N, CA, C, O and CB atoms as a CASP TS submission, in Angstrom:
PFRMAT TS
TARGET T0000
AUTHOR 0000-0000-0000
METHOD Language model
MODEL 1
PARENT N/A
ATOM      1  N   MET     1     132.397 171.422 106.753  1.00  0.00           N
ATOM      2  CA  MET     1     131.323 170.528 106.397  1.00  0.00           C
ATOM      3  C   MET     1     131.919 169.162 106.039  1.00  0.00           C
ATOM      4  O   MET     1     133.003 169.055 105.466  1.00  0.00           O
ATOM      5  CB  MET     1     130.488 171.106 105.223  1.00  0.00           C
ATOM      6  N   GLU     2     131.170 168.142 106.400  1.00  0.00           N
ATOM      7  CA  GLU     2     131.614 166.780 106.103  1.00  0.00           C
ATOM      8  C   GLU     2     130.517 166.034 105.361  1.00  0.00           C
ATOM      9  O   GLU     2     129.344 166.087 105.732  1.00  0.00           O
ATOM     10  CB  GLU     2     132.000 166.028 107.399  1.00  0.00           C
ATOM     11  N   GLU     3     130.920 165.340 104.310  1.00  0.00           N
ATOM     12  CA  GLU     3     129.979 164.557 103.520  1.00  0.00           C
ATOM     13  C   GLU     3     129.592 163.298 104.290  1.00  0.00           C
ATOM     14  O   GLU     3     130.455 162.550 104.749  1.00  0.00           O
ATOM     15  CB  GLU     3     130.584 164.192 102.142  1.00  0.00           C
ATOM     16  N   ILE     4     128.281 163.072 104.426  1.00  0.00           N
ATOM     17  CA  ILE     4     127.838 161.868 105.128  1.00  0.00           C
ATOM     18  C   ILE     4     127.077 160.902 104.219  1.00  0.00           C
ATOM     19  O   ILE     4     127.007 159.706 104.502  1.00  0.00           O
ATOM     20  CB  ILE     4     126.966 162.253 106.303  1.00  0.00           C
ATOM     21  N   ILE     5     126.510 161.416 103.135  1.00  0.00           N
ATOM     22  CA  ILE     5     125.796 160.556 102.183  1.00  0.00           C
ATOM     23  C   ILE     5     126.085 161.048 100.773  1.00  0.00           C
ATOM     24  O   ILE     5     126.141 162.251 100.516  1.00  0.00           O
ATOM     25  CB  ILE     5     124.254 160.548 102.464  1.00  0.00           C
ATOM     26  N   ARG     6     126.271 160.083  99.855  1.00  0.00           N
ATOM     27  CA  ARG     6     126.394 160.379  98.426  1.00  0.00           C
ATOM     28  C   ARG     6     125.448 159.431  97.709  1.00  0.00           C
ATOM     29  O   ARG     6     125.570 158.213  97.837  1.00  0.00           O
ATOM     30  CB  ARG     6     127.889 160.220  97.907  1.00  0.00           C
ATOM     31  N   THR     7     124.503 159.986  96.951  1.00  0.00           N
ATOM     32  CA  THR     7     123.484 159.155  96.314  1.00  0.00           C
ATOM     33  C   THR     7     122.919 159.835  95.076  1.00  0.00           C
ATOM     34  O   THR     7     123.011 161.053  94.928  1.00  0.00           O
ATOM     35  CB  THR     7     122.360 158.841  97.299  1.00  0.00           C
ATOM     36  N   ALA     8     122.339 159.044  94.198  1.00  0.00           N
ATOM     37  CA  ALA     8     121.631 159.567  93.037  1.00  0.00           C
ATOM     38  C   ALA     8     120.126 159.566  93.286  1.00  0.00           C
ATOM     39  O   ALA     8     119.352 159.875  92.380  1.00  0.00           O
ATOM     40  CB  ALA     8     121.967 158.745  91.784  1.00  0.00           C
ATOM     41  N   ASP     9     119.704 159.224  94.497  1.00  0.00           N
ATOM     42  CA  ASP     9     118.291 159.109  94.845  1.00  0.00           C
ATOM     43  C   ASP     9     117.774 160.426  95.441  1.00  0.00           C
ATOM     44  O   ASP     9     118.043 160.716  96.606  1.00  0.00           O
ATOM     45  CB  ASP     9     118.075 157.947  95.839  1.00  0.00           C
ATOM     46  N   PRO    10     117.038 161.225  94.660  1.00  0.00           N
ATOM     47  CA  PRO    10     116.560 162.513  95.161  1.00  0.00           C
ATOM     48  C   PRO    10     115.528 162.370  96.284  1.00  0.00           C
ATOM     49  O   PRO    10     115.384 163.274  97.107  1.00  0.00           O
ATOM     50  CB  PRO    10     115.962 163.311  94.025  1.00  0.00           C
ATOM     51  N   VAL    11     114.819 161.257  96.324  1.00  0.00           N
ATOM     52  CA  VAL    11     113.842 161.032  97.390  1.00  0.00           C
ATOM     53  C   VAL    11     114.561 160.824  98.720  1.00  0.00           C
ATOM     54  O   VAL    11     114.145 161.368  99.743  1.00  0.00           O
ATOM     55  CB  VAL    11     112.943 159.813  97.064  1.00  0.00           C
ATOM     56  N   LEU    12     115.632 160.045  98.709  1.00  0.00           N
ATOM     57  CA  LEU    12     116.431 159.840  99.916  1.00  0.00           C
ATOM     58  C   LEU    12     117.010 161.164 100.387  1.00  0.00           C
ATOM     59  O   LEU    12     116.997 161.456 101.583  1.00  0.00           O
ATOM     60  CB  LEU    12     117.560 158.820  99.660  1.00  0.00           C
ATOM     61  N   VAL    13     117.509 161.957  99.471  1.00  0.00           N
ATOM     62  CA  VAL    13     118.089 163.255  99.830  1.00  0.00           C
ATOM     63  C   VAL    13     117.049 164.124 100.518  1.00  0.00           C
ATOM     64  O   VAL    13     117.331 164.726 101.554  1.00  0.00           O
ATOM     65  CB  VAL    13     118.642 163.972  98.581  1.00  0.00           C
ATOM     66  N   SER    14     115.850 164.196  99.954  1.00  0.00           N
ATOM     67  CA  SER    14     114.784 165.010 100.557  1.00  0.00           C
ATOM     68  C   SER    14     114.417 164.503 101.945  1.00  0.00           C
ATOM     69  O   SER    14     114.218 165.293 102.868  1.00  0.00           O
ATOM     70  CB  SER    14     113.541 165.013  99.661  1.00  0.00           C
ATOM     71  N   ALA    15     114.328 163.178 102.091  1.00  0.00           N
ATOM     72  CA  ALA    15     113.957 162.600 103.380  1.00  0.00           C
ATOM     73  C   ALA    15     115.018 162.868 104.440  1.00  0.00           C
ATOM     74  O   ALA    15     114.695 163.247 105.565  1.00  0.00           O
ATOM     75  CB  ALA    15     113.732 161.100 103.239  1.00  0.00           C
ATOM     76  N   VAL    16     116.282 162.672 104.083  1.00  0.00           N
ATOM     77  CA  VAL    16     117.375 162.899 105.036  1.00  0.00           C
ATOM     78  C   VAL    16     117.487 164.380 105.369  1.00  0.00           C
ATOM     79  O   VAL    16     117.731 164.745 106.519  1.00  0.00           O
ATOM     80  CB  VAL    16     118.714 162.377 104.469  1.00  0.00           C
ATOM     81  N   GLU    17     117.311 165.220 104.379  1.00  0.00           N
ATOM     82  CA  GLU    17     117.354 166.669 104.597  1.00  0.00           C
ATOM     83  C   GLU    17     116.269 167.076 105.602  1.00  0.00           C
ATOM     84  O   GLU    17     116.540 167.840 106.528  1.00  0.00           O
ATOM     85  CB  GLU    17     117.167 167.435 103.252  1.00  0.00           C
ATOM     86  N   ALA    18     115.056 166.574 105.424  1.00  0.00           N
ATOM     87  CA  ALA    18     113.957 166.892 106.347  1.00  0.00           C
ATOM     88  C   ALA    18     114.232 166.343 107.741  1.00  0.00           C
ATOM     89  O   ALA    18     113.982 167.024 108.735  1.00  0.00           O
ATOM     90  CB  ALA    18     112.631 166.329 105.817  1.00  0.00           C
ATOM     91  N   LEU    19     114.738 165.129 107.821  1.00  0.00           N
ATOM     92  CA  LEU    19     115.063 164.509 109.104  1.00  0.00           C
ATOM     93  C   LEU    19     116.085 165.343 109.871  1.00  0.00           C
ATOM     94  O   LEU    19     115.883 165.662 111.042  1.00  0.00           O
ATOM     95  CB  LEU    19     115.595 163.087 108.892  1.00  0.00           C
ATOM     96  N   LEU    20     117.175 165.692 109.207  1.00  0.00           N
ATOM     97  CA  LEU    20     118.245 166.418 109.883  1.00  0.00           C
ATOM     98  C   LEU    20     117.830 167.845 110.248  1.00  0.00           C
ATOM     99  O   LEU    20     118.169 168.337 111.324  1.00  0.00           O
ATOM    100  CB  LEU    20     119.486 166.451 109.005  1.00  0.00           C
ATOM    101  N   GLU    21     117.112 168.491 109.368  1.00  0.00           N
ATOM    102  CA  GLU    21     116.635 169.840 109.700  1.00  0.00           C
ATOM    103  C   GLU    21     115.676 169.785 110.881  1.00  0.00           C
ATOM    104  O   GLU    21     115.652 170.697 111.707  1.00  0.00           O
ATOM    105  CB  GLU    21     115.944 170.493 108.480  1.00  0.00           C
ATOM    106  N   GLY    22     114.882 168.713 110.963  1.00  0.00           N
ATOM    107  CA  GLY    22     113.999 168.523 112.105  1.00  0.00           C
ATOM    108  C   GLY    22     114.754 168.328 113.404  1.00  0.00           C
ATOM    109  O   GLY    22     114.236 168.625 114.480  1.00  0.00           O
ATOM    110  N   GLU    23     115.977 167.829 113.307  1.00  0.00           N
ATOM    111  CA  GLU    23     116.846 167.634 114.472  1.00  0.00           C
ATOM    112  C   GLU    23     117.659 168.895 114.775  1.00  0.00           C
ATOM    113  O   GLU    23     118.448 168.915 115.719  1.00  0.00           O
ATOM    114  CB  GLU    23     117.789 166.444 114.239  1.00  0.00           C
ATOM    115  N   GLY    24     117.465 169.939 113.978  1.00  0.00           N
ATOM    116  CA  GLY    24     118.209 171.181 114.193  1.00  0.00           C
ATOM    117  C   GLY    24     119.612 171.156 113.633  1.00  0.00           C
ATOM    118  O   GLY    24     120.470 171.925 114.067  1.00  0.00           O
ATOM    119  N   ILE    25     119.856 170.282 112.674  1.00  0.00           N
ATOM    120  CA  ILE    25     121.181 170.146 112.060  1.00  0.00           C
ATOM    121  C   ILE    25     121.153 170.813 110.693  1.00  0.00           C
ATOM    122  O   ILE    25     120.292 170.510 109.867  1.00  0.00           O
ATOM    123  CB  ILE    25     121.603 168.642 111.937  1.00  0.00           C
ATOM    124  N   SER    26     122.090 171.718 110.455  1.00  0.00           N
ATOM    125  CA  SER    26     122.202 172.373 109.148  1.00  0.00           C
ATOM    126  C   SER    26     122.616 171.353 108.108  1.00  0.00           C
ATOM    127  O   SER    26     123.471 170.504 108.360  1.00  0.00           O
ATOM    128  CB  SER    26     123.215 173.544 109.193  1.00  0.00           C
ATOM    129  N   VAL    27     122.004 171.442 106.938  1.00  0.00           N
ATOM    130  CA  VAL    27     122.276 170.503 105.855  1.00  0.00           C
ATOM    131  C   VAL    27     122.601 171.290 104.594  1.00  0.00           C
ATOM    132  O   VAL    27     121.941 172.282 104.284  1.00  0.00           O
ATOM    133  CB  VAL    27     121.068 169.549 105.619  1.00  0.00           C
ATOM    134  N   PHE    28     123.621 170.843 103.870  1.00  0.00           N
ATOM    135  CA  PHE    28     123.933 171.402 102.563  1.00  0.00           C
ATOM    136  C   PHE    28     123.934 170.260 101.570  1.00  0.00           C
ATOM    137  O   PHE    28     124.638 169.269 101.764  1.00  0.00           O
ATOM    138  CB  PHE    28     125.303 172.157 102.565  1.00  0.00           C
ATOM    139  N   VAL    29     123.150 170.387 100.503  1.00  0.00           N
ATOM    140  CA  VAL    29     123.119 169.363  99.462  1.00  0.00           C
ATOM    141  C   VAL    29     123.965 169.866  98.305  1.00  0.00           C
ATOM    142  O   VAL    29     123.573 170.788  97.588  1.00  0.00           O
ATOM    143  CB  VAL    29     121.648 169.043  98.999  1.00  0.00           C
ATOM    144  N   ALA    30     125.119 169.258  98.132  1.00  0.00           N
ATOM    145  CA  ALA    30     126.049 169.658  97.084  1.00  0.00           C
ATOM    146  C   ALA    30     125.677 168.983  95.767  1.00  0.00           C
ATOM    147  O   ALA    30     125.165 167.864  95.755  1.00  0.00           O
ATOM    148  CB  ALA    30     127.498 169.310  97.480  1.00  0.00           C
ATOM    149  N   ASP    31     125.932 169.657  94.691  1.00  0.00           N
ATOM    150  CA  ASP    31     125.730 169.155  93.331  1.00  0.00           C
ATOM    151  C   ASP    31     124.265 169.013  92.945  1.00  0.00           C
ATOM    152  O   ASP    31     123.946 168.348  91.959  1.00  0.00           O
ATOM    153  CB  ASP    31     126.407 167.831  93.180  1.00  0.00           C
ATOM    154  N   ARG    32     123.376 169.628  93.707  1.00  0.00           N
ATOM    155  CA  ARG    32     121.943 169.533  93.390  1.00  0.00           C
ATOM    156  C   ARG    32     121.655 170.108  92.001  1.00  0.00           C
ATOM    157  O   ARG    32     120.899 169.514  91.233  1.00  0.00           O
ATOM    158  CB  ARG    32     121.101 170.277  94.457  1.00  0.00           C
ATOM    159  N   HIS    33     122.245 171.244  91.677  1.00  0.00           N
ATOM    160  CA  HIS    33     121.958 171.886  90.396  1.00  0.00           C
ATOM    161  C   HIS    33     122.645 171.177  89.240  1.00  0.00           C
ATOM    162  O   HIS    33     122.075 171.077  88.154  1.00  0.00           O
ATOM    163  CB  HIS    33     122.385 173.339  90.432  1.00  0.00           C
ATOM    164  N   VAL    34     123.842 170.693  89.450  1.00  0.00           N
ATOM    165  CA  VAL    34     124.539 169.937  88.402  1.00  0.00           C
ATOM    166  C   VAL    34     123.756 168.679  88.080  1.00  0.00           C
ATOM    167  O   VAL    34     123.570 168.341  86.910  1.00  0.00           O
ATOM    168  CB  VAL    34     125.985 169.579  88.837  1.00  0.00           C
ATOM    169  N   SER    35     123.299 167.990  89.102  1.00  0.00           N
ATOM    170  CA  SER    35     122.527 166.775  88.904  1.00  0.00           C
ATOM    171  C   SER    35     121.244 167.063  88.138  1.00  0.00           C
ATOM    172  O   SER    35     120.867 166.286  87.260  1.00  0.00           O
ATOM    173  CB  SER    35     122.207 166.125  90.243  1.00  0.00           C
ATOM    174  N   ALA    36     120.573 168.152  88.449  1.00  0.00           N
ATOM    175  CA  ALA    36     119.328 168.501  87.753  1.00  0.00           C
ATOM    176  C   ALA    36     119.589 168.845  86.291  1.00  0.00           C
ATOM    177  O   ALA    36     118.819 168.459  85.412  1.00  0.00           O
ATOM    178  CB  ALA    36     118.638 169.680  88.450  1.00  0.00           C
ATOM    179  N   ILE    37     120.665 169.563  86.034  1.00  0.00           N
ATOM    180  CA  ILE    37     121.010 169.951  84.664  1.00  0.00           C
ATOM    181  C   ILE    37     121.338 168.719  83.829  1.00  0.00           C
ATOM    182  O   ILE    37     120.970 168.644  82.656  1.00  0.00           O
ATOM    183  CB  ILE    37     122.201 170.931  84.658  1.00  0.00           C
ATOM    184  N   GLU    38     122.012 167.777  84.418  1.00  0.00           N
ATOM    185  CA  GLU    38     122.444 166.580  83.692  1.00  0.00           C
ATOM    186  C   GLU    38     121.422 165.450  83.773  1.00  0.00           C
ATOM    187  O   GLU    38     121.775 164.287  83.579  1.00  0.00           O
ATOM    188  CB  GLU    38     123.777 166.099  84.233  1.00  0.00           C
ATOM    189  N   ALA    39     120.179 165.772  84.051  1.00  0.00           N
ATOM    190  CA  ALA    39     119.061 164.812  84.050  1.00  0.00           C
ATOM    191  C   ALA    39     119.272 163.645  85.009  1.00  0.00           C
ATOM    192  O   ALA    39     118.893 162.511  84.718  1.00  0.00           O
ATOM    193  CB  ALA    39     118.849 164.274  82.652  1.00  0.00           C
ATOM    194  N   ARG    40     119.878 163.939  86.146  1.00  0.00           N
ATOM    195  CA  ARG    40     120.034 162.956  87.221  1.00  0.00           C
ATOM    196  C   ARG    40     120.850 161.722  86.839  1.00  0.00           C
ATOM    197  O   ARG    40     120.599 160.631  87.351  1.00  0.00           O
ATOM    198  CB  ARG    40     118.690 162.518  87.684  1.00  0.00           C
ATOM    199  N   ILE    41     121.808 161.885  85.959  1.00  0.00           N
ATOM    200  CA  ILE    41     122.674 160.746  85.657  1.00  0.00           C
ATOM    201  C   ILE    41     123.566 160.497  86.858  1.00  0.00           C
ATOM    202  O   ILE    41     123.906 161.433  87.582  1.00  0.00           O
ATOM    203  CB  ILE    41     123.524 160.997  84.371  1.00  0.00           C
ATOM    204  N   THR    42     123.943 159.270  87.075  1.00  0.00           N
ATOM    205  CA  THR    42     124.684 158.917  88.284  1.00  0.00           C
ATOM    206  C   THR    42     126.127 159.409  88.278  1.00  0.00           C
ATOM    207  O   THR    42     126.832 159.250  89.275  1.00  0.00           O
ATOM    208  CB  THR    42     124.670 157.433  88.466  1.00  0.00           C
ATOM    209  N   ALA    43     126.572 159.994  87.189  1.00  0.00           N
ATOM    210  CA  ALA    43     127.926 160.558  87.169  1.00  0.00           C
ATOM    211  C   ALA    43     128.023 161.760  88.100  1.00  0.00           C
ATOM    212  O   ALA    43     129.120 162.151  88.498  1.00  0.00           O
ATOM    213  CB  ALA    43     128.321 160.964  85.738  1.00  0.00           C
ATOM    214  N   PHE    44     126.880 162.345  88.449  1.00  0.00           N
ATOM    215  CA  PHE    44     126.838 163.502  89.332  1.00  0.00           C
ATOM    216  C   PHE    44     125.903 163.224  90.503  1.00  0.00           C
ATOM    217  O   PHE    44     124.799 163.766  90.553  1.00  0.00           O
ATOM    218  CB  PHE    44     126.387 164.761  88.563  1.00  0.00           C
ATOM    219  N   PRO    45     126.326 162.396  91.435  1.00  0.00           N
ATOM    220  CA  PRO    45     125.455 162.102  92.575  1.00  0.00           C
ATOM    221  C   PRO    45     125.303 163.318  93.486  1.00  0.00           C
ATOM    222  O   PRO    45     126.147 164.214  93.506  1.00  0.00           O
ATOM    223  CB  PRO    45     126.005 160.915  93.372  1.00  0.00           C
ATOM    224  N   LEU    46     124.221 163.321  94.228  1.00  0.00           N
ATOM    225  CA  LEU    46     123.975 164.359  95.226  1.00  0.00           C
ATOM    226  C   LEU    46     124.770 164.011  96.478  1.00  0.00           C
ATOM    227  O   LEU    46     124.911 162.839  96.826  1.00  0.00           O
ATOM    228  CB  LEU    46     122.445 164.496  95.546  1.00  0.00           C
ATOM    229  N   ARG    47     125.283 165.027  97.149  1.00  0.00           N
ATOM    230  CA  ARG    47     126.056 164.800  98.369  1.00  0.00           C
ATOM    231  C   ARG    47     125.444 165.593  99.508  1.00  0.00           C
ATOM    232  O   ARG    47     125.196 166.792  99.378  1.00  0.00           O
ATOM    233  CB  ARG    47     127.539 165.190  98.171  1.00  0.00           C
ATOM    234  N   ILE    48     125.202 164.921 100.625  1.00  0.00           N
ATOM    235  CA  ILE    48     124.670 165.585 101.813  1.00  0.00           C
ATOM    236  C   ILE    48     125.828 165.869 102.748  1.00  0.00           C
ATOM    237  O   ILE    48     126.562 164.965 103.147  1.00  0.00           O
ATOM    238  CB  ILE    48     123.577 164.717 102.519  1.00  0.00           C
ATOM    239  N   LEU    49     125.981 167.151 103.093  1.00  0.00           N
ATOM    240  CA  LEU    49     127.042 167.575 103.986  1.00  0.00           C
ATOM    241  C   LEU    49     126.439 168.231 105.220  1.00  0.00           C
ATOM    242  O   LEU    49     125.416 168.911 105.140  1.00  0.00           O
ATOM    243  CB  LEU    49     128.006 168.539 103.271  1.00  0.00           C
ATOM    244  N   VAL    50     127.088 168.018 106.365  1.00  0.00           N
ATOM    245  CA  VAL    50     126.674 168.638 107.617  1.00  0.00           C
ATOM    246  C   VAL    50     127.909 169.232 108.291  1.00  0.00           C
ATOM    247  O   VAL    50     129.030 168.819 107.993  1.00  0.00           O
ATOM    248  CB  VAL    50     125.961 167.606 108.553  1.00  0.00           C
ATOM    249  N   PRO    51     127.720 170.196 109.199  1.00  0.00           N
ATOM    250  CA  PRO    51     128.869 170.757 109.921  1.00  0.00           C
ATOM    251  C   PRO    51     129.595 169.657 110.702  1.00  0.00           C
ATOM    252  O   PRO    51     128.965 168.742 111.232  1.00  0.00           O
ATOM    253  CB  PRO    51     128.411 171.887 110.882  1.00  0.00           C
ATOM    254  N   GLU    52     130.902 169.754 110.767  1.00  0.00           N
ATOM    255  CA  GLU    52     131.702 168.740 111.457  1.00  0.00           C
ATOM    256  C   GLU    52     131.241 168.513 112.889  1.00  0.00           C
ATOM    257  O   GLU    52     131.286 167.386 113.381  1.00  0.00           O
ATOM    258  CB  GLU    52     133.161 169.139 111.453  1.00  0.00           C
ATOM    259  N   ALA    53     130.801 169.561 113.558  1.00  0.00           N
ATOM    260  CA  ALA    53     130.355 169.441 114.949  1.00  0.00           C
ATOM    261  C   ALA    53     129.076 168.611 115.081  1.00  0.00           C
ATOM    262  O   ALA    53     128.774 168.114 116.167  1.00  0.00           O
ATOM    263  CB  ALA    53     130.131 170.824 115.541  1.00  0.00           C
ATOM    264  N   ASP    54     128.327 168.457 113.996  1.00  0.00           N
ATOM    265  CA  ASP    54     127.059 167.739 114.038  1.00  0.00           C
ATOM    266  C   ASP    54     127.096 166.359 113.379  1.00  0.00           C
ATOM    267  O   ASP    54     126.066 165.693 113.279  1.00  0.00           O
ATOM    268  CB  ASP    54     126.009 168.563 113.385  1.00  0.00           C
ATOM    269  N   VAL    55     128.264 165.934 112.933  1.00  0.00           N
ATOM    270  CA  VAL    55     128.364 164.669 112.198  1.00  0.00           C
ATOM    271  C   VAL    55     127.861 163.491 113.026  1.00  0.00           C
ATOM    272  O   VAL    55     127.071 162.692 112.522  1.00  0.00           O
ATOM    273  CB  VAL    55     129.809 164.420 111.773  1.00  0.00           C
ATOM    274  N   ALA    56     128.285 163.360 114.256  1.00  0.00           N
ATOM    275  CA  ALA    56     127.885 162.214 115.081  1.00  0.00           C
ATOM    276  C   ALA    56     126.372 162.205 115.296  1.00  0.00           C
ATOM    277  O   ALA    56     125.740 161.153 115.199  1.00  0.00           O
ATOM    278  CB  ALA    56     128.615 162.246 116.442  1.00  0.00           C
ATOM    279  N   ARG    57     125.793 163.362 115.585  1.00  0.00           N
ATOM    280  CA  ARG    57     124.336 163.444 115.776  1.00  0.00           C
ATOM    281  C   ARG    57     123.592 163.117 114.492  1.00  0.00           C
ATOM    282  O   ARG    57     122.582 162.413 114.516  1.00  0.00           O
ATOM    283  CB  ARG    57     123.936 164.839 116.265  1.00  0.00           C
ATOM    284  N   ALA    58     124.090 163.628 113.368  1.00  0.00           N
ATOM    285  CA  ALA    58     123.446 163.372 112.079  1.00  0.00           C
ATOM    286  C   ALA    58     123.498 161.889 111.736  1.00  0.00           C
ATOM    287  O   ALA    58     122.503 161.313 111.296  1.00  0.00           O
ATOM    288  CB  ALA    58     124.115 164.197 110.968  1.00  0.00           C
ATOM    289  N   ARG    59     124.657 161.275 111.939  1.00  0.00           N
ATOM    290  CA  ARG    59     124.792 159.848 111.640  1.00  0.00           C
ATOM    291  C   ARG    59     123.868 159.031 112.529  1.00  0.00           C
ATOM    292  O   ARG    59     123.243 158.082 112.057  1.00  0.00           O
ATOM    293  CB  ARG    59     126.249 159.387 111.822  1.00  0.00           C
ATOM    294  N   ALA    60     123.771 159.380 113.802  1.00  0.00           N
ATOM    295  CA  ALA    60     122.893 158.658 114.732  1.00  0.00           C
ATOM    296  C   ALA    60     121.431 158.785 114.316  1.00  0.00           C
ATOM    297  O   ALA    60     120.684 157.808 114.376  1.00  0.00           O
ATOM    298  CB  ALA    60     123.079 159.185 116.164  1.00  0.00           C
ATOM    299  N   ALA    61     121.021 159.967 113.900  1.00  0.00           N
ATOM    300  CA  ALA    61     119.631 160.180 113.469  1.00  0.00           C
ATOM    301  C   ALA    61     119.326 159.375 112.212  1.00  0.00           C
ATOM    302  O   ALA    61     118.237 158.816 112.080  1.00  0.00           O
ATOM    303  CB  ALA    61     119.365 161.678 113.213  1.00  0.00           C
ATOM    304  N   ILE    62     120.275 159.313 111.295  1.00  0.00           N
ATOM    305  CA  ILE    62     120.080 158.566 110.052  1.00  0.00           C
ATOM    306  C   ILE    62     120.000 157.067 110.328  1.00  0.00           C
ATOM    307  O   ILE    62     119.180 156.365 109.737  1.00  0.00           O
ATOM    308  CB  ILE    62     121.219 158.862 109.060  1.00  0.00           C
ATOM    309  N   VAL    63     120.847 156.582 111.221  1.00  0.00           N
ATOM    310  CA  VAL    63     120.803 155.163 111.601  1.00  0.00           C
ATOM    311  C   VAL    63     119.468 154.846 112.282  1.00  0.00           C
ATOM    312  O   VAL    63     118.845 153.827 111.982  1.00  0.00           O
ATOM    313  CB  VAL    63     121.992 154.807 112.543  1.00  0.00           C
ATOM    314  N   ALA    64     119.032 155.708 113.189  1.00  0.00           N
ATOM    315  CA  ALA    64     117.760 155.498 113.901  1.00  0.00           C
ATOM    316  C   ALA    64     116.571 155.491 112.943  1.00  0.00           C
ATOM    317  O   ALA    64     115.573 154.815 113.197  1.00  0.00           O
ATOM    318  CB  ALA    64     117.560 156.586 114.962  1.00  0.00           C
ATOM    319  N   ALA    65     116.673 156.237 111.847  1.00  0.00           N
ATOM    320  CA  ALA    65     115.598 156.286 110.860  1.00  0.00           C
ATOM    321  C   ALA    65     115.611 155.073 109.931  1.00  0.00           C
ATOM    322  O   ALA    65     114.688 154.888 109.138  1.00  0.00           O
ATOM    323  CB  ALA    65     115.704 157.559 110.043  1.00  0.00           C
ATOM    324  N   GLY    66     116.657 154.246 110.029  1.00  0.00           N
ATOM    325  CA  GLY    66     116.732 153.050 109.204  1.00  0.00           C
ATOM    326  C   GLY    66     117.495 153.215 107.909  1.00  0.00           C
ATOM    327  O   GLY    66     117.449 152.340 107.044  1.00  0.00           O
ATOM    328  N   TRP    67     118.193 154.324 107.764  1.00  0.00           N
ATOM    329  CA  TRP    67     118.957 154.581 106.541  1.00  0.00           C
ATOM    330  C   TRP    67     120.464 154.476 106.756  1.00  0.00           C
ATOM    331  O   TRP    67     121.237 155.065 106.000  1.00  0.00           O
ATOM    332  CB  TRP    67     118.618 155.954 106.003  1.00  0.00           C
ATOM    333  N   GLY    68     120.883 153.742 107.765  1.00  0.00           N
ATOM    334  CA  GLY    68     122.298 153.630 108.091  1.00  0.00           C
ATOM    335  C   GLY    68     123.143 153.071 106.966  1.00  0.00           C
ATOM    336  O   GLY    68     124.328 153.385 106.863  1.00  0.00           O
ATOM    337  N   ASP    69     122.540 152.240 106.117  1.00  0.00           N
ATOM    338  CA  ASP    69     123.302 151.649 105.015  1.00  0.00           C
ATOM    339  C   ASP    69     123.659 152.665 103.934  1.00  0.00           C
ATOM    340  O   ASP    69     124.455 152.359 103.045  1.00  0.00           O
ATOM    341  CB  ASP    69     122.516 150.514 104.399  1.00  0.00           C
ATOM    342  N   THR    70     123.089 153.865 103.992  1.00  0.00           N
ATOM    343  CA  THR    70     123.391 154.890 103.004  1.00  0.00           C
ATOM    344  C   THR    70     124.557 155.784 103.424  1.00  0.00           C
ATOM    345  O   THR    70     125.051 156.575 102.620  1.00  0.00           O
ATOM    346  CB  THR    70     122.167 155.734 102.756  1.00  0.00           C
ATOM    347  N   LEU    71     124.998 155.665 104.672  1.00  0.00           N
ATOM    348  CA  LEU    71     126.067 156.527 105.181  1.00  0.00           C
ATOM    349  C   LEU    71     127.409 156.207 104.544  1.00  0.00           C
ATOM    350  O   LEU    71     127.735 155.049 104.286  1.00  0.00           O
ATOM    351  CB  LEU    71     126.173 156.393 106.689  1.00  0.00           C
ATOM    352  N   ARG    72     128.177 157.256 104.295  1.00  0.00           N
ATOM    353  CA  ARG    72     129.536 157.069 103.797  1.00  0.00           C
ATOM    354  C   ARG    72     130.385 156.560 104.950  1.00  0.00           C
ATOM    355  O   ARG    72     130.133 156.891 106.109  1.00  0.00           O
ATOM    356  CB  ARG    72     130.122 158.398 103.202  1.00  0.00           C
ATOM    357  N   GLN    73     131.375 155.769 104.637  1.00  0.00           N
ATOM    358  CA  GLN    73     132.271 155.261 105.660  1.00  0.00           C
ATOM    359  C   GLN    73     133.111 156.395 106.216  1.00  0.00           C
ATOM    360  O   GLN    73     133.491 157.317 105.494  1.00  0.00           O
ATOM    361  CB  GLN    73     133.166 154.149 105.099  1.00  0.00           C
ATOM    362  N   GLY    74     133.390 156.318 107.480  1.00  0.00           N
ATOM    363  CA  GLY    74     134.195 157.356 108.111  1.00  0.00           C
ATOM    364  C   GLY    74     133.959 157.320 109.601  1.00  0.00           C
ATOM    365  O   GLY    74     133.349 156.387 110.123  1.00  0.00           O
ATOM    366  N   ALA    75     134.438 158.325 110.276  1.00  0.00           N
ATOM    367  CA  ALA    75     134.257 158.384 111.735  1.00  0.00           C
ATOM    368  C   ALA    75     132.784 158.518 112.058  1.00  0.00           C
ATOM    369  O   ALA    75     132.089 159.320 111.435  1.00  0.00           O
ATOM    370  CB  ALA    75     135.054 159.563 112.353  1.00  0.00           C
ATOM    371  N   PRO    76     132.294 157.753 113.016  1.00  0.00           N
ATOM    372  CA  PRO    76     130.879 157.834 113.373  1.00  0.00           C
ATOM    373  C   PRO    76     130.511 159.137 114.038  1.00  0.00           C
ATOM    374  O   PRO    76     129.351 159.343 114.393  1.00  0.00           O
ATOM    375  CB  PRO    76     130.515 156.704 114.272  1.00  0.00           C
TER
END
């Protein structure tokens, strides 16, 4: 799995999760429970991870949706 987004915005996480699942891409949201326990403080951001084989497709879908500025830097 490769991290493609790290954010404290739960709305963005839900939107990206729905987008990628709609594209048939498996999504894992890391630190969801830690963030909820700690009242969403930014010390524990949510991380969206996808399988390495789907990274390019996931990044392309996120850019097409207009959320490209939220992507972590790395291989496209």
